[in-house]
C-alpha positions in Angstrom: 24.7 -38.9 -37.1 23.8 -35.3 -36.9 27.4 -34.4 -36.3 28.4 -36.2 -39.5 25.6 -34.5 -41.4 26.6 -31.1 -40.1 30.2 -31.7 -41.0 29.3 -32.9 -44.5 27.1 -29.8 -45.1 29.9 -27.4 -43.8 32.6 -29.3 -45.9 30.3 -29.0 -49.0 29.8 -25.3 -48.4 33.6 -24.8 -48.1 34.1 -26.6 -51.4 31.6 -24.2 -52.9 33.8 -21.4 -51.7 31.5 -20.2 -48.8 33.2 -18.9 -45.7 31.8 -21.0 -42.9 34.3 -20.1 -40.2 31.7 -18.0 -38.3 28.8 -20.3 -39.0 26.8 -21.4 -35.9 23.8 -23.7 -35.6 21.5 -20.8 -35.6 23.0 -19.3 -38.8 20.4 -18.9 -41.6 21.1 -20.6 -44.9 19.3 -17.9 -46.8 19.6 -14.1 -47.1 19.8 -13.4 -43.3 22.9 -15.6 -42.9 25.0 -17.5 -45.4 23.0 -15.9 -48.3 22.9 -19.1 -50.3 21.2 -18.4 -53.6 18.9 -20.8 -55.3 21.7 -22.3 -57.5 23.9 -22.8 -54.4 21.0 -24.4 -52.6 20.4 -26.7 -55.5 24.1 -27.6 -55.7 24.1 -28.4 -51.9 21.0 -30.5 -52.3 22.6 -32.5 -55.2 25.6 -33.2 -53.1 23.4 -34.5 -50.3 21.3 -36.5 -52.6 24.4 -38.1 -54.1 25.9 -39.0 -50.7 22.8 -39.9 -48.7 20.2 -40.8 -51.4 17.8 -38.2 -50.1 15.6 -36.5 -52.7 14.6 -32.9 -52.5 11.5 -31.5 -54.2 10.8 -28.0 -55.4 9.0 -27.1 -52.2 11.9 -28.4 -50.2 14.3 -26.1 -52.0 12.2 -23.0 -51.1 12.1 -24.2 -47.4 15.8 -24.6 -47.3 16.5 -20.9 -47.7 14.4 -20.2 -44.6 16.2 -22.8 -42.4 19.1 -22.4 -40.0 22.0 -24.8 -40.2 20.7 -26.8 -37.3 17.2 -26.9 -38.6 18.5 -28.2 -41.9 20.7 -30.9 -40.3 17.7 -31.9 -38.1 15.5 -32.2 -41.3 18.2 -34.3 -43.0 18.5 -36.6 -40.0 14.8 -37.1 -39.9 14.7 -38.0 -43.6 17.5 -40.4 -43.2 15.7 -42.0 -40.2 12.5 -42.4 -42.2 14.4 -43.6 -45.3 16.3 -46.2 -43.4 13.6 -47.2 -41.0 15.9 -46.6 -38.1 16.7 -43.9 -35.5 19.3 -42.0 -37.6 18.4 -38.8 -35.7 20.5 -39.8 -32.7 
């Protein structure tokens, strides 16, 4: 599941015209890495909400900018696991 989530996030970022060719799991989403601005983070969150029915609050949006790609994917997998009541994190 994490691989699917990671690929979806990267595909979405490509569609948003971000160069993800050098992105690794430890790449920051915020200023120290991909430099996603608040509007881009909101767009990414909406895409994820639409596909996976995961909701993001305002506090979540602030935390996203401080996460690495792998941390973000782990958080998504955890939310999916909780939402579905299964072990989606595996």
